[in-house]
N, C-alpha and C positions, 0 to 999 in steps of 0.2 A: 363763549359758551351758554351761559344763560340768557335766555331771551329778555330784553329789558321791559317788555309790556306784561311780565308775570307779575303779580302782586305777591306780598309775603305769603307764605304758606298759610298761616292762621286765618288769612282773609278769603281765601279761595277754597281751602279744602278741610278746613277744622269741622269736625263732628258730623262729617258726610261720609257715606259709603260710596267708593269709588272703585274703578278698575284700574289697578295699577299701570298696566301697559297702555293705558290710554291717556295718562297724564303727561307724557311727553312724546312727540312725533319724531320720526326719522326724517332728515334733511340732508339732501344728496351731498358728499364732500364735508361733512361736518360732524361734530360731537356737540351735541345739544344736552344742557343739563338743567334740572329744576331741583330746588331745594324743598325738601318735604318737612324736615325739621332743622333748625338751626338755634342750638341752645348752648351755654357754656360747656354742659358736660358732653356734647357731641353734635354731629350732623348726621343725617340721612338725606342723600343725594340720589334723584333718579338719573339716569344717563341715557341717551341713544346714540349709538356711534353708527355712524353709515359703513357700508361695505368699504373695507380697506382703511378706514380711520383708526386711531388708537391715541395712547397717551405715551409718551417717551418715557424712559426710565428715569426714576426720580425716588426720593424717599420721604417719608412722613414720619414725624416724631410720635405717632400714636399707632396702635393696633387698628385694622380696618378689615371689615367683612364685606367680600364682594358676593352678591347673590345674582346670578344670572336669571332674568324673568322673561327673556325672549331671545331667540338666536343662538349664536356660538362665537366663543372668544378664546383667544390665548392670553392667558395671564402667565407672565413671567415674575418669578421671585427669587433673587439672588443667584441668577443665571440659570435657575430651572423652569423650564415650561410646562404649563398645565393648559389642556383643552378643558372648557367648560362649557356645558349646554344649559337650555332651559332647566329650571328648578334646582341646579347644582350650585354650591357655594365654595368658597376657599378664604381663608383668612391670610392677611397679609401682616406679618409682625411689623412691630415698630422698628424704624430705623433699617429695614431692610430695603435693598433696591428693588423696585418692581417696575412693570410696564403692562400694557394692556394694548391688544389690537382685535380688531374684528376679523375673524376667519369668514364670517359672513355677517351681515349687520344684526346688531345685538342691543338689548337693553339690559340695564343692570341697576340694581340698588346699591350704593355704597354707604355703609353704616361706620362712622368713626368716633370712637370713643375718647374723648380728649383726657386721659389720665395715665400716668406712669404706672407701668408694670410693677407688681411686688415681687421681690426676689426673695 
């Protein structure tokens, strides 16, 4: 998914004003990702999904926030499907099965916070 030629985020994008949608490009038949932040406390990753591409159902041990920055996606959480468009967000709760697929090509920011929920 991640292009090997990408340098760590701090070398290429730190302390710069950048246009988010330009940081990753669509590639036909592929899902492309670029890590923006990778810290012990969490990650921020930008993804570009080509038309028809997706991520199969899986779980993660932490809450995650999906923010659509271009295009349109279907996000399924615990069997419930949600259609999201540009500038819309959804939270995927920890340990809930979820999947994503492109309704049409889309870009998203995935923010994962690596901490346990307080009950």
